C-alpha positions in Angstrom: 3.4 122.7 217.3 4.3 123.1 221.0 2.0 124.0 223.6 3.0 127.2 225.3 0.1 128.4 227.4 -0.4 127.0 230.8 -4.3 126.1 231.1 -4.2 126.4 234.9 -7.6 125.7 236.1 -9.2 125.3 232.7 -10.0 122.5 230.4 -10.0 123.4 226.8 -12.7 122.0 224.0 -12.7 122.9 220.6 -16.3 123.3 219.4 -18.4 125.2 217.0 -21.7 124.8 219.0 -21.8 128.5 219.8 -21.3 129.5 216.4 -24.0 127.2 215.3 -26.3 129.0 217.7 -25.4 132.3 216.7 -26.3 131.5 213.1 -29.5 130.0 214.2 -30.3 133.5 215.8 -29.4 135.3 212.8 -31.3 133.2 210.3 -34.7 134.7 212.0 -33.5 138.3 211.8 -35.1 140.9 209.8 -31.7 141.4 207.8 -31.7 139.3 204.5 -28.0 139.3 204.2 -27.7 137.8 207.6 -30.5 135.3 206.6 -28.8 134.3 203.6 -25.5 133.7 204.9 -26.8 132.1 208.1 -29.0 129.5 206.1 -25.9 128.7 204.1 -23.8 128.3 207.4 -26.5 126.1 209.0 -26.6 123.9 205.9 -23.0 123.1 206.5 -23.7 122.3 210.1 -26.6 120.0 208.9 -24.4 118.1 206.6 -21.7 117.7 209.2 -23.4 117.5 212.6 -20.1 116.4 214.5 -18.9 120.2 214.2 -21.7 121.0 216.6 -21.8 117.9 218.7 -19.1 117.6 221.4 -15.4 118.3 221.2 -13.2 118.1 218.2 -9.6 116.5 218.5 -6.8 118.0 216.5 -6.7 115.2 214.2 -10.5 115.3 213.5 -10.0 119.2 212.9 -7.2 118.3 210.4 -9.2 115.7 208.5 -12.3 118.1 208.3 -10.0 121.0 207.0 -12.3 121.8 204.0 -15.5 122.1 205.6 -14.1 124.1 208.7 -12.3 126.6 206.2 -16.0 126.9 204.3 -17.3 127.7 207.9 -14.6 130.3 208.7 -15.0 131.9 205.6 -18.2 133.7 207.2 -15.9 135.1 209.9 -12.9 135.7 207.6 -14.6 137.0 204.5 -12.5 136.0 201.4 -12.5 139.3 200.1 -11.0 140.8 203.2 -8.5 138.0 204.0 -5.5 140.0 202.2 -6.4 143.0 204.7 -7.2 141.7 208.0 -4.7 140.1 210.3 -6.7 137.5 212.1 -6.3 133.7 213.2 -8.9 131.3 214.8 -7.4 129.4 217.8 -8.3 126.6 220.2 -9.5 128.0 223.5 -6.6 129.2 225.7 -4.0 127.5 223.7 -1.5 128.7 220.8 -2.9 126.1 218.2 -4.3 127.8 215.3 -6.7 126.2 212.6 -7.4 129.1 210.3 -5.5 132.2 209.6 -5.9 135.2 207.2 -3.9 135.7 204.0 -2.3 138.9 205.2 -0.9 137.3 208.5 0.2 134.3 206.5 2.2 136.9 204.5 3.3 138.5 207.6 4.8 135.6 209.0 6.6 134.6 205.6 8.4 138.2 205.7 9.1 137.9 209.6 12.0 136.5 211.2 9.6 134.7 213.8 7.6 131.6 213.3 4.0 131.3 214.9 5.0 129.9 217.9 7.5 132.8 218.5 4.7 135.1 217.9 2.2 133.6 220.5 5.0 133.4 222.8 5.6 137.3 222.7 1.8 137.7 222.9 1.4 135.4 226.1 4.4 136.0 227.8 2.4 136.5 230.9 0.8 133.3 230.7 4.0 131.6 229.8 6.3 133.3 232.5 3.8 133.8 235.2 0.2 133.9 235.0 -2.3 135.8 233.2 -5.4 137.3 234.8 -7.4 137.6 231.9 -9.2 134.2 231.8 -10.0 134.6 235.6 -11.7 138.1 234.5 -13.9 136.3 231.8 -15.2 134.0 234.6 -15.7 136.6 237.0 -17.3 139.0 234.6 -19.1 136.7 232.1 -20.3 133.9 234.6 -20.6 135.8 237.9 -21.3 139.3 236.3 -18.7 141.0 238.4 -17.6 144.1 236.7 -13.8 143.6 237.0 -11.1 145.2 234.8 -8.1 143.1 234.7 -7.4 143.4 231.3 -3.9 144.5 229.9 -3.3 146.1 226.5 -1.2 143.6 224.4 1.2 144.7 221.9 3.5 143.0 219.4 6.7 144.3 217.7 7.5 141.8 214.8 11.0 142.2 213.1 10.9 141.4 209.2 13.8 140.0 207.4 14.7 143.3 205.7 15.3 144.9 209.3 12.2 146.7 209.4 10.0 146.6 212.7 6.3 146.7 212.7 4.1 147.4 215.8 0.7 145.6 216.3 -2.3 145.9 218.9 -3.8 142.6 219.8 -7.4 141.9 220.4 -9.0 139.0 221.6 -12.6 137.8 220.6 -14.3 135.5 222.8 -17.7 135.7 221.4 -17.8 131.9 220.6 -16.3 130.6 223.7 -18.2 129.6 226.6 -17.0 129.0 230.3 -18.7 126.9 233.0 -17.9 125.4 236.2 -17.1 121.7 236.6 -18.0 119.7 239.6 -15.0 120.8 241.5 -15.5 124.4 240.9 -15.6 126.5 244.0 -18.2 129.4 244.4 -16.8 132.7 244.1 -18.6 134.9 246.7 -18.4 138.6 247.0 -16.3 137.7 250.2 -14.1 135.6 248.1 -13.6 138.1 245.3 -12.7 140.7 248.0 -9.9 138.5 249.0 -8.7 137.8 245.5 -8.5 141.6 244.6 -7.0 142.4 247.9 -3.9 140.4 247.0 -4.5 140.1 243.1 -0.7 139.3 242.3 -0.5 136.3 244.4 -1.0 133.5 242.2 -1.4 130.9 245.2 -4.6 132.9 246.2 -6.0 132.3 242.7 -5.0 128.7 242.7 -6.9 128.2 245.8 -10.1 129.4 244.4 -9.7 128.0 240.9 -8.3 124.3 241.3 -7.1 122.4 238.4 -9.8 121.4 235.9 -12.3 123.2 237.7 -13.7 125.2 234.9 -14.3 124.3 231.2 -13.7 126.7 228.1 -15.6 125.4 225.0 -15.6 127.0 221.6 -12.8 128.8 219.9 -11.3 132.4 219.9 -10.2 134.7 217.3 -7.2 136.9 217.6 -7.0 140.1 215.6 -4.0 142.3 214.9 -4.1 145.8 213.9 -1.0 147.4 212.6 -0.1 150.6 214.7 3.3 151.1 213.1 2.3 154.7 211.7 0.5 155.7 215.1 3.6 154.8 217.2 5.9 156.4 214.8 3.7 159.6 215.1 4.0 159.0 218.9 7.6 158.8 218.7 8.0 162.0 216.5 6.1 163.7 219.2 8.6 162.5 221.7 11.4 163.4 219.8 10.0 166.9 219.4 9.8 167.1 223.2 13.3 166.2 223.6 15.4 168.1 220.7 19.2 167.1 220.6 21.7 165.7 218.2 20.4 162.1 218.7 16.6 163.2 218.5 17.0 165.1 215.3 18.3 161.7 213.6 15.3 159.8 215.3 13.0 162.6 214.0 14.3 162.1 210.4 13.9 158.5 210.8 10.3 159.0 212.1 9.4 160.9 209.1 11.0 158.4 206.7 8.9 155.9 208.2 5.8 158.0 208.2 5.9 158.6 204.4 7.6 154.9 203.8 10.9 156.6 202.1 14.0 155.3 203.6 16.2 157.9 202.2 14.0 160.8 202.6 16.1 164.1 203.7 15.1 166.7 206.1 16.2 170.2 205.8 15.5 173.9 206.8 16.4 177.5 206.5 15.6 180.6 208.3 13.6 183.9 207.0 15.0 187.2 207.9 14.3 190.7 206.3 13.4 189.1 203.0 16.7 187.1 203.1 16.9 183.4 203.3 19.7 182.2 205.9 21.2 179.2 207.5 19.0 177.7 210.3 19.0 179.6 213.6 20.9 178.2 216.6 17.6 176.8 217.9 17.2 174.2 214.8 21.0 174.0 214.2 20.8 170.3 213.4 19.2 171.0 210.2 21.3 171.5 207.0 19.7 173.7 204.0 18.8 171.5 201.2 17.7 174.2 198.6 20.2 176.7 199.3 24.1 176.5 199.1 26.1 176.5 202.5 27.1 179.7 203.5 24.8 181.6 200.8 22.5 184.4 201.8 19.7 184.4 199.2 17.0 187.2 198.6 13.5 185.6 198.6 12.3 186.9 195.5 15.4 185.5 193.7 15.0 182.1 195.3 12.2 180.5 193.1 9.4 181.2 190.6 6.7 184.1 191.4 4.3 180.9 192.2 6.4 179.4 194.8 7.3 182.8 196.2 3.9 183.8 196.8 2.8 180.3 198.4 5.8 180.5 200.8 6.5 184.1 201.8 3.2 185.8 201.0 0.4 183.1 201.4 2.7 180.9 203.9 1.4 177.8 202.5 3.4 174.7 201.5 5.0 174.6 198.0 5.1 170.9 196.6 7.6 170.1 193.8 6.7 166.6 193.0 9.0 166.6 189.9 11.8 169.1 190.4 13.2 168.4 186.7 10.1 169.5 185.1 9.4 172.6 187.4 13.3 173.5 186.2 12.3 173.2 182.7 9.2 175.2 183.1 10.5 178.0 185.2 13.9 178.3 182.9 15.6 177.4 186.4 16.3 179.1 189.6 18.1 178.9 193.0 15.6 176.3 194.2 15.5 173.8 191.5 19.1 173.9 190.5 20.6 173.5 194.2 18.2 170.4 194.5 19.0 168.9 191.1 22.6 169.5 192.0 22.2 167.0 195.1 20.4 164.6 193.1 16.8 165.3 194.3 13.9 164.8 192.3 10.9 165.8 194.5 10.6 168.1 197.2 8.2 169.9 199.7 8.9 173.3 201.4 6.7 174.0 204.5 6.6 177.3 206.2 6.5 177.8 209.9 4.6 180.7 211.1 4.7 181.4 214.6 2.5 184.5 215.9 1.6 185.6 212.7 5.5 185.8 211.3 7.4 183.4 209.2 10.2 182.2 211.1 11.6 179.5 209.0 10.8 176.9 206.1 11.2 173.0 206.6 12.4 171.1 203.6 11.7 167.7 202.7 13.5 166.2 199.5 13.6 162.6 197.9 15.6 161.0 195.1 12.8 159.9 193.2 10.0 161.9 190.9 6.8 162.1 192.7 7.6 160.4 195.8 6.5 163.5 197.6 3.2 164.9 196.3 -0.2 166.6 197.3 -1.6 163.2 198.2 0.9 161.9 200.8 1.5 165.3 202.3 -2.0 165.0 203.9 0.1 163.0 206.6 1.8 166.2 207.5 -1.9 167.6 208.6 -1.4 165.4 211.7 2.2 166.3 212.5 1.9 170.1 211.8 0.3 171.1 215.3 3.1 169.1 217.0 5.9 170.9 214.7 4.3 174.4 215.3 4.2 173.8 219.1 7.7 172.6 219.2 8.9 175.4 217.1 7.0 178.0 219.1 8.6 176.6 222.3 12.1 176.3 220.8 12.1 180.0 219.7 10.8 180.9 223.1 13.4 179.0 224.8 16.3 180.3 222.4 15.2 183.8 223.1 15.1 183.2 226.9 18.5 181.7 226.4 19.7 184.8 224.5 18.5 187.1 227.3 20.3 184.9 229.9 23.4 185.3 228.1 23.1 189.0 227.7 22.3 189.3 231.4 25.2 187.1 232.1 27.7 188.8 229.7 26.7 192.3 229.7 24.7 192.9 232.9 26.0 190.2 235.0 24.4 189.2 238.2 27.0 187.4 240.4 26.1 183.9 241.5 26.8 184.9 245.0 24.0 187.5 245.2 21.7 185.9 242.6 19.7 184.4 245.3 18.4 187.9 246.5 17.4 188.7 243.2 15.6 185.6 242.6 13.9 186.2 245.9 12.8 189.9 244.9 11.7 188.3 241.5 9.6 185.8 243.2 7.6 188.4 245.2 7.1 190.5 242.2 5.7 187.7 240.1 3.4 186.6 243.2 2.2 190.1 243.5 1.6 190.5 240.0 -0.2 187.3 239.4 -2.7 188.5 242.2 -3.6 191.7 240.3 -1.5 194.2 241.9 0.8 196.4 240.3 4.0 195.5 242.1 7.6 197.5 241.6 11.2 195.8 242.0 12.5 196.6 245.3 15.9 197.8 245.4 18.7 195.1 246.2 20.8 196.3 249.3 23.4 194.3 251.3 24.3 196.2 254.6 27.6 195.6 256.6 29.8 194.1 254.3 33.6 194.6 254.1 35.4 195.4 251.0 38.7 194.3 249.5 40.0 196.2 246.6 43.1 195.3 244.4 44.7 196.2 241.1 47.4 195.0 238.7 48.2 197.8 236.3 50.9 198.5 233.7 53.4 201.2 235.1 53.7 204.3 232.8 51.0 203.0 230.5 50.3 206.8 229.2 53.9 207.3 228.6 54.4 204.0 226.7 51.3 204.6 224.6 52.6 208.2 223.6 55.8 206.8 222.6 54.0 204.4 220.4 52.1 207.3 218.9 55.1 209.3 218.3 56.8 206.3 216.6 54.3 205.5 214.1 53.3 209.1 213.4 57.1 209.8 212.8 57.5 206.8 210.4 54.4 207.8 208.4 55.7 211.4 208.1 59.1 210.5 207.2 57.6 208.0 204.3 55.4 210.9 203.2 58.3 213.3 203.0 60.5 210.7 201.0 57.4 210.5 198.7 57.1 214.2 198.2 61.0 214.7 197.6 60.7 212.0 194.9 57.9 213.8 193.5 60.0 217.0 193.5 62.5 215.3 191.4 59.9 214.7 188.6 58.1 218.0 188.7 59.0 220.9 190.8 56.2 222.5 192.8 56.1 225.2 195.6 53.1 223.1 197.2 55.0 220.0 197.6 57.9 222.1 199.0 55.2 223.7 201.7 53.9 220.4 202.3 57.5 219.1 203.1 58.1 222.0 205.5 54.9 221.2 207.4 56.0 217.6 207.8 59.3 218.6 209.1 57.4 221.0 211.9 55.3 218.0 212.8 58.4 215.8 213.2 60.1 218.5 215.5 57.0 218.8 217.6 56.9 215.0 218.0 60.7 214.9 219.0 60.6 218.1 221.4 57.2 219.0 222.5 54.6 216.2 221.9 51.1 217.2 223.1 47.8 215.4 223.4 46.4 217.2 220.4 49.3 216.5 218.2 47.9 213.2 216.9 44.7 214.7 216.1 46.5 217.4 213.8 48.5 215.0 212.1 45.7 212.9 211.2 43.8 216.1 209.9 46.8 217.0 208.0 46.8 213.7 206.1 42.9 213.4 205.4 42.8 217.0 204.1 46.1 217.5 202.2 48.1 214.3 201.7 45.7 211.6 201.0 43.7 213.7 198.2 47.1 214.6 196.6 48.2 210.9 196.5 44.9 210.1 194.9 45.5 212.8 192.4 49.3 211.7 191.8 48.1 208.4 191.2 45.9 209.6 188.2 49.0 211.5 186.8 51.4 208.4 187.0 53.9 210.3 189.1 55.6 207.8 191.4 52.9 205.4 191.4 54.7 202.5 192.4 56.0 204.5 195.5 52.7 205.7 196.5 51.1 202.3 196.3 53.9 201.0 198.5 53.4 203.7 201.1 49.8 203.0 200.9 50.2 199.4 201.6 52.0 200.2 204.9 49.0 201.8 206.3 46.2 200.2 208.4 43.3 199.5 205.9 40.6 200.8 208.4 42.7 203.5 210.5 44.5 204.8 207.4 47.4 205.3 209.3 50.7 203.6 210.1 49.8 201.2 212.9 52.7 199.4 214.1 54.0 200.5 217.3 50.7 201.2 218.5 49.3 197.9 217.7 52.1 196.3 219.6 51.2 198.4 222.4 47.7 197.8 222.2 48.2 194.0 221.6 50.3 194.0 224.7 47.6 195.5 227.0 45.0 193.2 225.5 47.2 190.1 226.3 48.0 191.5 229.7 44.3 191.8 230.6 43.1 188.7 229.2 45.9 186.6 231.0 45.5 188.3 234.2 41.5 188.2 234.0 41.5 184.6 233.4 43.9 183.8 236.3 42.0 185.7 238.8 38.6 184.2 237.5 40.0 180.7 238.1 41.3 181.5 241.5 37.9 183.2 242.5 36.3 180.0 241.9 38.4 178.5 244.7 37.7 181.6 246.9 34.0 181.2 246.7 34.2 177.7 247.8 35.9 179.1 251.2 32.8 181.6 251.9 30.4 183.2 249.3 31.1 186.9 248.5 30.4 189.3 246.0 33.0 189.8 243.2 33.6 192.1 240.2 36.6 192.9 238.0 37.2 195.8 235.5 39.6 195.8 232.7 41.8 199.0 232.5 45.5 198.8 231.5 45.3 195.7 233.8 42.8 194.4 235.9 40.9 195.9 239.1 38.8 193.9 241.4 36.2 194.5 244.0 35.3 191.9 246.8 32.4 192.3 249.6 32.0 189.8 252.2 29.4 189.8 255.1 26.6 188.0 256.5 24.0 189.8 254.2 25.7 188.4 251.2 25.0 184.8 251.9 21.8 183.3 252.0 22.3 180.1 254.2 25.9 180.1 255.9 27.1 182.1 259.0 29.8 184.5 258.4 32.6 184.9 260.7 35.8 187.3 260.8 37.9 184.0 260.0 36.1 184.1 256.5 37.3 187.8 255.9 40.9 186.9 257.1 40.8 183.8 254.8 39.8 186.1 252.0 42.4 188.7 252.5 45.1 186.1 252.5 43.7 184.7 249.5 43.9 188.0 247.9 47.6 188.4 248.9 48.3 184.8 247.5 46.7 185.6 243.9 48.1 188.8 243.5 51.5 187.3 243.8 50.9 184.7 241.6 49.2 186.8 239.1 52.3 189.1 238.9 54.8 186.3 239.0 52.6 184.7 236.1 52.8 188.0 234.1 56.7 188.2 234.1 57.0 184.7 233.5 55.1 184.8 230.3 56.0 188.4 229.3 58.4 187.1 226.6 55.3 186.1 224.5 54.0 189.9 224.3 55.1 192.3 221.8 56.3 194.7 224.3 57.9 194.4 227.7 56.1 196.5 230.1 56.2 196.7 233.8 53.2 196.1 236.0 52.7 197.0 239.9 50.0 195.7 242.3 48.3 197.6 244.7 45.6 196.5 247.6 43.4 198.7 249.6 42.4 197.4 253.0 39.3 199.0 254.5 38.0 197.9 257.7 34.8 199.8 257.9 31.7 197.9 257.1 29.9 199.5 254.1 26.2 199.3 252.4 26.3 198.4 248.7 23.2 199.0 246.6 22.2 197.7 243.2 21.7 200.8 240.7 19.0 199.4 238.2 19.8 202.2 235.9 23.4 201.4 235.7 22.8 197.5 236.3 25.9 197.4 238.9 26.5 197.6 242.5 27.7 200.9 244.3 28.6 201.8 247.6 25.7 203.5 249.3 25.7 206.6 251.5 27.8 209.9 252.0 30.2 208.3 254.5 30.4 205.1 252.3 31.8 207.4 249.4 35.1 207.9 251.4 36.1 204.6 250.3 35.6 205.3 246.7 37.4 208.4 246.8 40.3 206.8 248.4 40.5 203.9 245.8 40.8 206.5 243.1 43.3 208.7 244.7 45.8 206.1 245.9 46.7 205.0 242.3 48.8 208.1 241.8 49.6 208.7 245.5 53.0 209.8 246.7 55.2 208.9 249.6 55.0 211.5 252.1 57.5 214.3 251.8 58.9 212.9 248.5 58.4 212.8 244.8 58.3 208.9 244.8 54.8 207.2 243.5 53.7 204.7 245.9 53.3 202.2 243.1 56.5 200.8 241.8 57.5 198.0 239.5 58.1 194.6 241.0 56.6 195.8 244.5 53.1 194.8 246.0 51.8 198.0 248.2 48.9 197.6 250.7 47.2 200.6 251.7 45.6 200.9 255.4 44.7 203.3 257.9 44.9 201.7 261.4 47.4 199.7 263.5 45.3 196.6 263.7 45.4 196.4 259.9 49.4 196.9 259.9 49.6 194.1 262.5 47.7 191.8 260.7 49.1 192.2 257.2 52.8 192.1 258.7 51.8 188.8 260.0 50.4 187.7 256.4 53.8 188.8 254.8 55.8 187.1 257.4 54.2 184.0 256.3 54.3 184.8 252.8 58.2 185.1 253.2 58.2 181.5 254.7 56.4 180.5 251.5 58.7 182.4 249.4 56.2 184.4 247.6 57.9 187.7 248.6 61.4 189.0 249.2 63.1 190.0 252.4 62.5 193.7 252.1 59.2 194.8 254.0 58.8 198.6 254.3 56.1 200.7 255.9 55.6 204.4 254.5 53.4 207.2 255.0 51.2 208.7 252.3 50.9 212.1 251.5 47.6 213.6 252.5 44.8 212.8 250.1 41.7 215.0 249.7 39.2 213.6 252.3 41.6 211.1 253.8 44.6 211.4 256.1 47.0 209.2 258.3 47.1 206.4 255.5 49.8 204.4 255.3 51.2 201.5 253.3 53.3 198.3 253.6 55.6 197.6 250.4 57.2 194.3 249.5 59.0 192.8 246.8 57.2 190.0 244.8 59.2 186.9 244.0 58.7 186.4 240.3 60.4 183.0 240.6 57.9 181.6 243.5 56.6 178.0 243.0 52.8 178.4 242.9 51.1 176.5 245.5 48.0 174.7 244.5 46.0 174.9 247.6 44.8 178.1 249.0 46.5 179.6 252.0 44.1 179.7 255.0 44.4 181.4 258.4 44.9 178.0 260.0 48.4 178.2 258.4 49.3 181.2 260.6 48.7 182.6 263.8 47.1 186.3 263.5 48.6 188.6 265.6 45.9 190.7 267.6 
């Protein structure tokens, strides 16, 4: 055996003198057992006096192995040797002279030998220096109370691939440390110096020269298996950090805790007396006792006893023998689903949070009785952590749901989120100090608006044409059905219905009105559909009626082809335009933070507000406004060009037109708590909203021509300064081939509450080459 441990200032002497003295002390005690064993041990010392007289060499120890083992039998009881993990060692060495049977078995099953284990154990002593022997000198000899101990642990890998963890302790009861002639006195001043620079081994060497101290006797190393404890600690850690990786580690932890390598873990949720797949907060789990995709009524899930245990009393249900349970209960969803997967024992653990059953954890194994009422005691240690994790996960999931609802339904734009957080922080602080706080209104003053839209031209007319087409086709097919019925059976009622259909077709062709669709639908619901159901029972034109009904939309019960093409076109238009402006908006926010919102109609509208009050930590300059106005022009041109380039994918080819309103008067916007949105604030500011709503259908002054026209971008404004600014922008966009050569300035008819409004109209180039970078006012000179 190789010497691994550096002795430093110590001389080691193997001796049993201290053990003999201990037995002598016990031999006069009042404990009869202690007296009996001590007298037996002292008899051995009497027969072999060399054991307590001086130092034993390795060879002497080996030659007297039998008597030494007899002596060690008092410290390593034979009845416990297969349970305790212990070994006796020479002082401050890695040489052992007696080892318990359990440690021997551990070494046989391990990939390490004893030398390698001691190397791991005394790594500090091998690679550097260990302070423990010095602490023993300072504490036992000088009576200083110095804590230099370090917890020692070992991980021992077995041949089967498993790893066991052990905590190691060292018993020095039978060791004595005393100074030699060259030892240096450790005074309180020296102690201060040592502890001030404790990590400097040169300082320790200075006061503890080589061979200055003797260590006599022997030590006992005891190992305690802490694998289960560490597995439980790992289990807690994986509960704290739930994710896919942690879930599989979690399952491995439970497998180790129960000692079942193939144990399976599952879960299902409980809602309204239904057992359903796990919620998103535990979506790593699969269901073991319910088929994937099934929703099972809890009363039909298991027998009455298990139902009562799980769903009424909320206690674990243990099926140690599933096959026997299946026979006794005549089979049910629980037993049959488990048996189908080969499981032979299972445990179902209800998880109750705040008095409500939230979900059930499933554990199942492939051998009978592997899970039972006895080993389920282990779950008592784990349950507090499982419940804590479950409650936290459910709370976090609900918070996430709330966040998604706020984001998707009552969104707070990131640019102004800081102001809401600021007010919420004040609210919480006041509430925590016992006040009754109110959430103050969120107001942004002196912001400049930008408004734009891209809408389908003539959307109402296109929709009316789709309605006319569908209704006319439906009426025509119905008329053909009735005529076919008249051939089989003459009926004045059929003729009257045919007349009514002809009248509807005439109205659709000649004088379509908004209520025509409702009248036709009422006609079908009250007269046609009941008649067709009756004709099916009398076997009149059955195939024709079935073919007609197959052409109708199953939900709307109406012919829905042209209208579907229109609706799909509008939907695709909105999605394409909305997605495009969202991506470009991210780039615009990087230029300068501003509030942004969009609305889907028969196209997409957007509002932007920019100003000093919007931003938290940046300084606003008019240049930021100019950059945003140029960005708006660039994006609107690119959006419309994108629309026409992808229009071939749409069911209908409808035209769109773009419109921008430039308003140069600062506004105040206020967040309306009841409506969960921002609105302009104040009577004067409402003028901006009025203009926005009316320019959509505005006419050019002294004409019947609409301002908004296909293929044109219209910019509405009311001041000469804005006109010069935007003419400069358009000159720049012409140079980039974004718009055509034609630029016109028109006056708009007087609107209610607004006069003197003008517009610049330009032709958008649909074949423009989109520039990835955003245009910037540095790219042009703004004409003042």
